[in-house]
N, C-alpha and C positions, 0 to 999 in steps of 0.2 A: 625783808622778812627773814625770819630764821628758818633754817631747813634741818630737818631730822631725816633718817632713813630707816625703812622697814627692816633692812638686813645689812649685815657687814659687807656682803658682796656688793650691794647697791652703793654703799658708802664708798667702797674702794673704787668702783667704776667712776663715780661722781668726783672723787677727790684725788685720783691718781691718773694722770694723763696717759701713761703707758698701758695701764689696765684698760682704760676706756677705749684706746686705739685697738688693743687686742680683742676686746669683746665686740665693739661696735664698728670698727674701721675708722680711717682717718677723718672722712667727711662728717660722719655722725658725731664722733667724739669732739671735733672742733665746734660743731654747732651746740652740742650738749654743754660745753664749757661756757659758751656765750649765754645760753638760756639760764643756766645756774647763776651766772653773774647778774643777769637781768632780774631774776627772782630776789637775790640777795639785796639788790639796790632798791627794790621797790618797797613802799610802805604797805600796799595791799596788791592783790591780784589785779585790780582794775587800773593800776598804773603801768602795767606791762603792755606795750603795744605790739610786740613781735610775738610769733608763735601761736597766735589765734587761741589764747586760753579760753576754755569754755566748760561750763558745768555739765556733767553727764545727765542726761534726762532720766535715766533709770536709777539714778543714785542721788540721795539727798546730801551726800558728803564728799563726793569725788569730783575732781577737776582733772582735765587733760590739757596738754599743750603740745603743739607740734615742735619736733626738733628739726626735722628735715629728712630727706632721703626716706620718707615713708615711716619714720619713728615718731613715737609720742612719749611724753613723761605723764604718768598718772600719779596724782597726789590727793591727799586729803588735809583737812584742817587738823592742827595738832596741839591745841590748847588743853590744859587740864579740863577746863569747862569751856567747850567750844561755844563762841558767840552764836546766839540764835535770834531768828525773827519771831514775831508773834505767833506765826504758824509753825514753829518749831524746826524750820529749815536752817542750814548753816547760814549765818550772816556774813557772807564773804567780804563785805565792806569793812568788817572789823577783824578779820582774820589776819594775823601777822606772823603766825607760825604754821608751817606745813610739814607734812611727812611725805617723802617720795616713797610711793608704794611699788612702782615698777617703771622700767623703760622697756618699751616693747614696740614691735612692728605693728603699724596701723593696718588693719585688714581692709 
């Protein structure tokens, strides 16, 4: 899958190991690097077996994935015209582009 980022700061955290370690600590930054590699290697979200990827119930377009150490990645589909099911929900089976919205502590 292709990955985009909501902000330059998020992109820097995800693409620069030193920035990630400074912002998230060694353990979380290492797991983040692995999760991003898993996402890039997958054709769709359903091919990812680690991190417990799951759609948020309160949202029709956001997904979250565990990083570890009580952190999650929050992301959404990022196509120009996101694929939709007949009931207008995001068709995650066809999503191949995502946008990372945040990396945050899971409450």
